[in-house]
TORSE-950802 format. One record per residue (C-alpha): residue in three letters; x, y, z. Coordinates in steps of 0.25 Angstrom, whole numbers, plus 2048, in hexadecimal, padded with zeros to 3 digits. Each point is the difference from the previous one (the first is absolute). Example, Ala and Ser with C-alpha at 12.3 -4.5 7.8 and 13.67 -1.06 7.14 Angstrom:
BEGIN
+------+-----+-----+-----+
! type !   x !   y !   z !
+------+-----+-----+-----+
!  ala ! 831 ! 7EE ! 81F !
!  ser ! 806 ! 80E ! 7FE !
+------+-----+-----+-----+
//
This chain:
BEGIN
+------+-----+-----+-----+
! type !   x !   y !   z !
+------+-----+-----+-----+
!  unk ! 7D7 ! 7AC ! 868 !
!  unk ! 80F ! 802 ! 800 !
!  unk ! 803 ! 7F1 ! 802 !
!  unk ! 7F7 ! 7FE ! 7F4 !
!  unk ! 808 ! 80A ! 7F8 !
!  unk ! 80D ! 7F9 ! 803 !
!  unk ! 7FC ! 7F7 ! 7F4 !
!  unk ! 805 ! 807 ! 7F3 !
!  unk ! 7F4 ! 7FC ! 7F9 !
!  unk ! 7F6 ! 806 ! 809 !
!  unk ! 809 ! 80D ! 801 !
!  unk ! 800 ! 801 ! 7F1 !
!  unk ! 7F1 ! 7FE ! 7FF !
!  unk ! 7FD ! 80A ! 80A !
!  unk ! 809 ! 80A ! 7FA !
!  unk ! 7F9 ! 7FE ! 7F2 !
!  unk ! 7F3 ! 802 ! 806 !
!  unk ! 804 ! 80D ! 807 !
!  unk ! 807 ! 805 ! 7F4 !
!  unk ! 7F3 ! 7FD ! 7F7 !
!  unk ! 7F7 ! 808 ! 80A !
!  unk ! 80A ! 80B ! 800 !
!  unk ! 7FF ! 801 ! 7F1 !
!  unk ! 7F1 ! 801 ! 801 !
!  unk ! 801 ! 80A ! 80B !
!  unk ! 80B ! 809 ! 7F8 !
!  unk ! 7F7 ! 800 ! 7F4 !
!  unk ! 7F3 ! 803 ! 807 !
!  unk ! 805 ! 80A ! 80A !
!  unk ! 809 ! 807 ! 7F6 !
!  unk ! 80C ! 7FE ! 809 !
!  unk ! 80C ! 808 ! 7FA !
!  unk ! 808 ! 7F5 ! 7F8 !
!  unk ! 7F3 ! 7F8 ! 7FE !
!  unk ! 800 ! 7F1 ! 800 !
!  unk ! 80F ! 7FF ! 802 !
!  unk ! 800 ! 809 ! 80D !
!  unk ! 7F4 ! 7F9 ! 805 !
!  unk ! 806 ! 7F2 ! 7FF !
!  unk ! 80D ! 805 ! 806 !
!  unk ! 7FA ! 807 ! 80C !
!  unk ! 7F5 ! 7F6 ! 804 !
!  unk ! 80A ! 7F4 ! 7FF !
!  unk ! 80A ! 808 ! 808 !
!  unk ! 7F6 ! 803 ! 80B !
!  unk ! 7FC ! 7F1 ! 801 !
!  unk ! 80F ! 7FC ! 800 !
!  unk ! 802 ! 80B ! 80B !
!  unk ! 7F4 ! 7FA ! 808 !
!  unk ! 802 ! 7F1 ! 7FE !
!  unk ! 80E ! 7FE ! 7FA !
!  unk ! 805 ! 7F5 ! 7F9 !
!  unk ! 7FA ! 803 ! 7F2 !
!  unk ! 807 ! 7FA ! 7F4 !
!  unk ! 803 ! 805 ! 7F2 !
!  unk ! 7FA ! 7FA ! 7F4 !
!  unk ! 809 ! 7F5 ! 7F9 !
!  unk ! 80B ! 804 ! 7F7 !
!  unk ! 7F9 ! 7FC ! 7F3 !
!  unk ! 7F4 ! 808 ! 804 !
!  unk ! 808 ! 80C ! 803 !
!  unk ! 807 ! 800 ! 7F3 !
!  unk ! 7F3 ! 7FF ! 7F9 !
!  unk ! 7FB ! 80C ! 807 !
!  unk ! 80D ! 808 ! 7FD !
!  unk ! 7FF ! 7FC ! 7F1 !
!  unk ! 7F1 ! 804 ! 800 !
!  unk ! 804 ! 80E ! 806 !
!  unk ! 80B ! 801 ! 7F5 !
!  unk ! 7F6 ! 7FD ! 7F5 !
!  unk ! 7F6 ! 80A ! 805 !
!  unk ! 80B ! 80B ! 800 !
!  unk ! 805 ! 7FC ! 7F2 !
!  unk ! 7F2 ! 7FF ! 7FA !
!  unk ! 7FE ! 80E ! 804 !
!  unk ! 809 ! 804 ! 7F4 !
!  unk ! 7F7 ! 802 ! 7F4 !
!  unk ! 802 ! 806 ! 7F3 !
!  unk ! 7F9 ! 80C ! 806 !
!  unk ! 80A ! 801 ! 80B !
!  unk ! 80B ! 7FF ! 7F6 !
!  unk ! 7FA ! 80B ! 7F8 !
!  unk ! 7FF ! 809 ! 80C !
!  unk ! 80E ! 7FE ! 804 !
!  unk ! 805 ! 802 ! 7F2 !
!  unk ! 7F8 ! 80D ! 7FF !
!  unk ! 807 ! 805 ! 80D !
!  unk ! 80D ! 7F9 ! 800 !
!  unk ! 809 ! 80B ! 806 !
!  unk ! 7F7 ! 803 ! 80C !
!  unk ! 7FE ! 7F2 ! 803 !
!  unk ! 80F ! 7FD ! 800 !
!  unk ! 803 ! 80C ! 808 !
!  unk ! 7F5 ! 7FC ! 80A !
!  unk ! 805 ! 7F2 ! 801 !
!  unk ! 80E ! 804 ! 802 !
!  unk ! 7FD ! 80B ! 80A !
!  unk ! 7F6 ! 7F8 ! 809 !
!  unk ! 809 ! 7F4 ! 800 !
!  unk ! 80C ! 809 ! 804 !
!  unk ! 7F8 ! 806 ! 80B !
!  unk ! 7FC ! 7F3 ! 805 !
!  unk ! 80E ! 7FB ! 800 !
!  unk ! 804 ! 80C ! 808 !
!  unk ! 7F6 ! 7FE ! 80A !
!  unk ! 804 ! 7F1 ! 802 !
!  unk ! 80F ! 804 ! 801 !
!  unk ! 7FC ! 80A ! 80B !
!  unk ! 7F7 ! 7F6 ! 808 !
!  unk ! 80B ! 7F5 ! 7FF !
!  unk ! 80B ! 809 ! 804 !
!  unk ! 7F9 ! 807 ! 80C !
!  unk ! 7F7 ! 7F5 ! 805 !
!  unk ! 809 ! 7F3 ! 7FD !
!  unk ! 7F4 ! 7FB ! 7F8 !
!  unk ! 805 ! 7F5 ! 7F6 !
!  unk ! 802 ! 806 ! 7F2 !
!  unk ! 7F7 ! 7F6 ! 7F9 !
!  unk ! 7F5 ! 803 ! 80A !
!  unk ! 802 ! 80F ! 7FE !
!  unk ! 801 ! 800 ! 7F1 !
!  unk ! 7F3 ! 7F8 ! 7FF !
!  unk ! 7F9 ! 808 ! 80B !
!  unk ! 804 ! 80E ! 7F9 !
!  unk ! 7FC ! 7FB ! 7F2 !
!  unk ! 7F5 ! 809 ! 7FB !
!  unk ! 7F4 ! 7F6 ! 7FE !
!  unk ! 7FD ! 7F2 ! 7FD !
!  unk ! 7FE ! 7FB ! 80E !
!  unk ! 7FE ! 7F1 ! 7FD !
!  unk ! 80B ! 800 ! 7F6 !
!  unk ! 80A ! 807 ! 80A !
!  unk ! 7FC ! 7F6 ! 80B !
!  unk ! 803 ! 7F5 ! 7F7 !
!  unk ! 80D ! 805 ! 7FC !
!  unk ! 804 ! 803 ! 80E !
!  unk ! 7FE ! 7F1 ! 804 !
!  unk ! 809 ! 7FC ! 7F4 !
!  unk ! 80B ! 80A ! 803 !
!  unk ! 802 ! 7FE ! 80F !
!  unk ! 7F7 ! 80B ! 805 !
!  unk ! 7F6 ! 800 ! 80B !
!  unk ! 7F2 ! 7FF ! 7F9 !
!  unk ! 7F7 ! 804 ! 80C !
!  unk ! 809 ! 80D ! 801 !
!  unk ! 7FF ! 803 ! 7F1 !
!  unk ! 7F1 ! 7FD ! 800 !
!  unk ! 7FD ! 809 ! 80D !
!  unk ! 808 ! 80C ! 7FA !
!  unk ! 7F9 ! 7FF ! 7F3 !
!  unk ! 7F3 ! 7FF ! 807 !
!  unk ! 803 ! 80D ! 808 !
!  unk ! 803 ! 807 ! 7F3 !
!  unk ! 7F4 ! 7FB ! 7F8 !
!  unk ! 7F7 ! 804 ! 80B !
!  unk ! 806 ! 80E ! 800 !
!  unk ! 800 ! 801 ! 7F1 !
!  unk ! 7F1 ! 7FC ! 7FF !
!  unk ! 7FC ! 80A ! 80B !
!  unk ! 809 ! 80C ! 7FC !
!  unk ! 801 ! 7FF ! 7F1 !
!  unk ! 7F2 ! 800 ! 7FB !
!  unk ! 7FC ! 80B ! 80B !
!  unk ! 80B ! 809 ! 7FC !
!  unk ! 7FE ! 7FE ! 7F1 !
!  unk ! 7F1 ! 803 ! 801 !
!  unk ! 803 ! 80D ! 808 !
!  unk ! 80D ! 805 ! 7F9 !
!  unk ! 7FF ! 7FC ! 7F2 !
!  unk ! 7F6 ! 803 ! 7F5 !
!  unk ! 7FF ! 7F6 ! 7F4 !
!  unk ! 807 ! 806 ! 7F4 !
!  unk ! 800 ! 7FB ! 7F1 !
!  unk ! 80D ! 7F8 ! 7FE !
!  unk ! 806 ! 801 ! 7F2 !
!  unk ! 803 ! 7F1 ! 802 !
!  unk ! 7F1 ! 7FD ! 802 !
!  unk ! 7FF ! 802 ! 7F1 !
!  unk ! 807 ! 7F4 ! 7FE !
!  unk ! 7F8 ! 7F5 ! 7F9 !
!  unk ! 802 ! 7F6 ! 80B !
!  unk ! 7F2 ! 7FE ! 805 !
!  unk ! 7FA ! 801 ! 7F2 !
!  unk ! 809 ! 7F7 ! 7F9 !
!  unk ! 7F9 ! 7F3 ! 7FE !
!  unk ! 808 ! 7F3 ! 805 !
!  unk ! 803 ! 7F6 ! 7F5 !
!  unk ! 7F7 ! 7F4 ! 805 !
!  unk ! 807 ! 7F3 ! 805 !
!  unk ! 801 ! 7F5 ! 7F6 !
!  unk ! 7FC ! 7F6 ! 80C !
!  unk ! 7F3 ! 800 ! 808 !
!  unk ! 802 ! 807 ! 80D !
!  unk ! 7FF ! 7F4 ! 809 !
!  unk ! 80A ! 7F9 ! 7F7 !
!  unk ! 80A ! 80C ! 800 !
!  unk ! 7FF ! 801 ! 80F !
!  unk ! 802 ! 7F1 ! 802 !
!  unk ! 80C ! 801 ! 7F7 !
!  unk ! 806 ! 80C ! 808 !
!  unk ! 7FE ! 7FA ! 80E !
!  unk ! 806 ! 7F2 ! 7FC !
!  unk ! 80C ! 807 ! 7F9 !
!  unk ! 802 ! 80A ! 80C !
!  unk ! 7FF ! 7F5 ! 80A !
!  unk ! 80A ! 7F7 ! 7F8 !
!  unk ! 809 ! 80C ! 7FF !
!  unk ! 7FF ! 803 ! 80F !
!  unk ! 802 ! 7F2 ! 805 !
!  unk ! 80C ! 7FE ! 7F6 !
!  unk ! 806 ! 80D ! 805 !
!  unk ! 7FE ! 7FB ! 80F !
!  unk ! 806 ! 7F3 ! 7FC !
!  unk ! 80D ! 807 ! 7FC !
!  unk ! 800 ! 809 ! 80C !
!  unk ! 7FF ! 80D ! 7F8 !
!  unk ! 7FE ! 80B ! 80A !
!  unk ! 7F1 ! 803 ! 800 !
!  unk ! 7FF ! 7F8 ! 7F4 !
!  unk ! 7F2 ! 7FB ! 802 !
!  unk ! 7FC ! 80E ! 801 !
!  unk ! 808 ! 806 ! 7F5 !
!  unk ! 7FF ! 7F5 ! 7F5 !
!  unk ! 7F1 ! 800 ! 7FF !
!  unk ! 800 ! 80F ! 800 !
!  unk ! 809 ! 801 ! 7F4 !
!  unk ! 7F8 ! 7F5 ! 7F9 !
!  unk ! 7F3 ! 808 ! 802 !
!  unk ! 806 ! 80D ! 7FC !
!  unk ! 805 ! 7F9 ! 7F3 !
!  unk ! 7F4 ! 7F7 ! 7FC !
!  unk ! 7F5 ! 809 ! 804 !
!  unk ! 801 ! 80D ! 7F8 !
!  unk ! 806 ! 7F9 ! 7F4 !
!  unk ! 7F8 ! 7F4 ! 7FF !
!  unk ! 7F6 ! 7FC ! 80A !
!  unk ! 7FA ! 80E ! 803 !
!  unk ! 7F8 ! 7FC ! 80D !
!  unk ! 7F9 ! 80D ! 803 !
!  unk ! 7FF ! 7FD ! 80F !
!  unk ! 807 ! 7F6 ! 809 !
!  unk ! 7F6 ! 7F8 ! 808 !
!  unk ! 7FE ! 806 ! 80E !
!  unk ! 7FF ! 7F3 ! 806 !
!  unk ! 80E ! 7FC ! 7FC !
!  unk ! 805 ! 80D ! 805 !
!  unk ! 7F9 ! 7FE ! 80D !
!  unk ! 806 ! 7F2 ! 801 !
!  unk ! 80E ! 806 ! 800 !
!  unk ! 7FC ! 80A ! 80B !
!  unk ! 7FA ! 7F5 ! 808 !
!  unk ! 80C ! 7F7 ! 801 !
!  unk ! 80B ! 80B ! 800 !
!  unk ! 7F8 ! 808 ! 80B !
!  unk ! 7FF ! 7F3 ! 808 !
!  unk ! 80F ! 7FD ! 7FF !
!  unk ! 803 ! 80E ! 805 !
!  unk ! 7F5 ! 7FF ! 80B !
!  unk ! 805 ! 7F3 ! 806 !
!  unk ! 80E ! 806 ! 802 !
!  unk ! 7FA ! 80C ! 808 !
!  unk ! 802 ! 7FD ! 80F !
!  unk ! 804 ! 807 ! 80D !
!  unk ! 80F ! 7FF ! 7FC !
!  unk ! 7FE ! 806 ! 7F3 !
!  unk ! 7F8 ! 80C ! 806 !
!  unk ! 80C ! 802 ! 80A !
!  unk ! 809 ! 800 ! 7F4 !
!  unk ! 7F8 ! 80A ! 7F9 !
!  unk ! 800 ! 80A ! 80B !
!  unk ! 80D ! 806 ! 7FE !
!  unk ! 7FC ! 803 ! 7F1 !
!  unk ! 7F2 ! 807 ! 804 !
!  unk ! 805 ! 80E ! 800 !
!  unk ! 809 ! 7FD ! 7F3 !
!  unk ! 7F4 ! 7FB ! 7F9 !
!  unk ! 7F7 ! 80C ! 803 !
!  unk ! 80C ! 809 ! 7FB !
!  unk ! 802 ! 7F8 ! 7F4 !
!  unk ! 7F1 ! 801 ! 7FD !
!  unk ! 800 ! 80F ! 801 !
!  unk ! 80C ! 801 ! 7F8 !
!  unk ! 7FB ! 7F7 ! 7F4 !
!  unk ! 7F3 ! 807 ! 800 !
!  unk ! 806 ! 80E ! 7FF !
!  unk ! 80A ! 7FB ! 7F6 !
!  unk ! 7F5 ! 7FB ! 7F7 !
!  unk ! 7F9 ! 80D ! 800 !
!  unk ! 80D ! 808 ! 7FD !
!  unk ! 803 ! 7F6 ! 7F5 !
!  unk ! 7F2 ! 802 ! 7FA !
!  unk ! 801 ! 80F ! 800 !
!  unk ! 80D ! 7FF ! 7F9 !
!  unk ! 7FB ! 7F7 ! 7F6 !
!  unk ! 7F4 ! 809 ! 7FD !
!  unk ! 80A ! 80C ! 7FF !
!  unk ! 809 ! 7F9 ! 7F6 !
!  unk ! 7F6 ! 7F9 ! 7F8 !
!  unk ! 7F2 ! 801 ! 7FA !
!  unk ! 7FA ! 7F7 ! 80B !
!  unk ! 7F6 ! 807 ! 809 !
!  unk ! 803 ! 802 ! 80E !
!  unk ! 7F5 ! 7F6 ! 805 !
!  unk ! 804 ! 7F5 ! 7F7 !
!  unk ! 80F ! 802 ! 804 !
!  unk ! 7FE ! 800 ! 80F !
!  unk ! 7F7 ! 7F3 ! 7FF !
!  unk ! 80A ! 7F9 ! 7F7 !
!  unk ! 80C ! 804 ! 80A !
!  unk ! 7F8 ! 7FC ! 80D !
!  unk ! 809 ! 7F5 ! 807 !
!  unk ! 7F7 ! 7F4 ! 801 !
!  unk ! 7F1 ! 7FC ! 7FF !
!  unk ! 801 ! 7FE ! 7F1 !
!  unk ! 7F2 ! 7F9 ! 7FF !
!  unk ! 7F8 ! 80A ! 808 !
!  unk ! 807 ! 80C ! 7FA !
!  unk ! 7FD ! 7FB ! 7F2 !
!  unk ! 7F2 ! 7FF ! 804 !
!  unk ! 800 ! 80E ! 807 !
!  unk ! 807 ! 807 ! 7F4 !
!  unk ! 7F3 ! 7FE ! 7F7 !
!  unk ! 7F7 ! 805 ! 80B !
!  unk ! 809 ! 80C ! 803 !
!  unk ! 801 ! 804 ! 7F1 !
!  unk ! 80E ! 7FC ! 7FD !
!  unk ! 805 ! 7F8 ! 7F4 !
!  unk ! 7FD ! 7F2 ! 806 !
!  unk ! 807 ! 7F8 ! 7F5 !
!  unk ! 80D ! 808 ! 802 !
!  unk ! 800 ! 7FF ! 80F !
!  unk ! 7FE ! 7F1 ! 7FE !
!  unk ! 80C ! 7FF ! 7F6 !
!  unk ! 809 ! 808 ! 809 !
!  unk ! 7FD ! 7F6 ! 80C !
!  unk ! 800 ! 7F3 ! 7F8 !
!  unk ! 80E ! 804 ! 7FA !
!  unk ! 805 ! 804 ! 80E !
!  unk ! 7FC ! 7F3 ! 806 !
!  unk ! 806 ! 7F7 ! 7F5 !
!  unk ! 80D ! 807 ! 800 !
!  unk ! 801 ! 800 ! 810 !
!  unk ! 7FD ! 7F1 ! 800 !
!  unk ! 80C ! 7FE ! 7F7 !
!  unk ! 809 ! 80A ! 805 !
!  unk ! 800 ! 7FE ! 80F !
!  unk ! 805 ! 7F1 ! 800 !
!  unk ! 80C ! 805 ! 7F8 !
!  unk ! 803 ! 80C ! 809 !
!  unk ! 7FE ! 7F8 ! 80D !
!  unk ! 80A ! 7F5 ! 7FC !
!  unk ! 80A ! 80A ! 7F9 !
!  unk ! 800 ! 808 ! 80D !
!  unk ! 801 ! 7F4 ! 809 !
!  unk ! 80D ! 7FB ! 7F8 !
!  unk ! 806 ! 80D ! 801 !
!  unk ! 7FE ! 801 ! 80F !
!  unk ! 804 ! 7F2 ! 803 !
!  unk ! 80F ! 802 ! 800 !
!  unk ! 7FF ! 80D ! 809 !
!  unk ! 7F8 ! 7F8 ! 80A !
!  unk ! 80A ! 7F5 ! 800 !
!  unk ! 80B ! 80A ! 802 !
!  unk ! 7FA ! 807 ! 80C !
!  unk ! 806 ! 7FC ! 80D !
!  unk ! 7F7 ! 7FA ! 80A !
!  unk ! 7FA ! 809 ! 80B !
!  unk ! 808 ! 800 ! 80D !
+------+-----+-----+-----+
//
């Protein structure tokens, strides 16, 4: 079998098959992280067992990353914008605070464990697992380490937050729940849904491949994201981004991370295991503290504030917020805003920090 896998073609096809089965298993078994985690984990297991699995070709990787950017950008609707406008101050406070907490955790991990800064920043980013893995690849980080640390935090959040919220919090009426977001009727799109979706996908793919062609950092993720965020709420108004296209992005990106998981990567992650657990506990505790603070200084109820400040698991928490009695639209607005800003902020922060640290590293004398 290993001799057969020496062929790049067979190694790639087997990786595609393993990742596809992982997507199905992730959705069917409700694995934390869903289809992305399923594709990543099963491909990684097969690669550890057989070895020599190969990643998808570059054009397919770019297409998947572009689709991921479109799915994030398309979640910005006029209802999302209204929710953000109605709670602008708390949303800004939350974004700044949670971002600073993540940067602080990343600095501590990078300083005391010698983890590379791009890896630490992407691993400590509160949410957007597939997007942060994609960014880490483009910015010189270690994607498997980032994915593993995010997965540990995601599992912890999905185990701890719903249970703790259901026991500790009683749903309250939020003053912001009275906003006419859900009741506001969307202006219909001037195009048939299929035509609008096709136009969005074609434009997003073209923007992604063009950004990739000019070597813009994470361009095939960021460019389609901005295209969707601008076109969808103002003109196309596609109500729901197709699940199949989102699954396609999780399939290919999860496969790419899975094929990079091998015995050497696991050995490299071992020094960060304790730091990853400590970071998870710190970010979850910080999320609860920030939620309490937002509830104390604004009219947002405590349950909505806590779920909106939870560091990761955006999609599951958006769904859980409705079941637990929180303001689901506001929770969604807070998470989507944070994902959009973090995706733009981290490349600038990492590259700026790298330029500042480069002269110091050159000036340091070699170790005796």
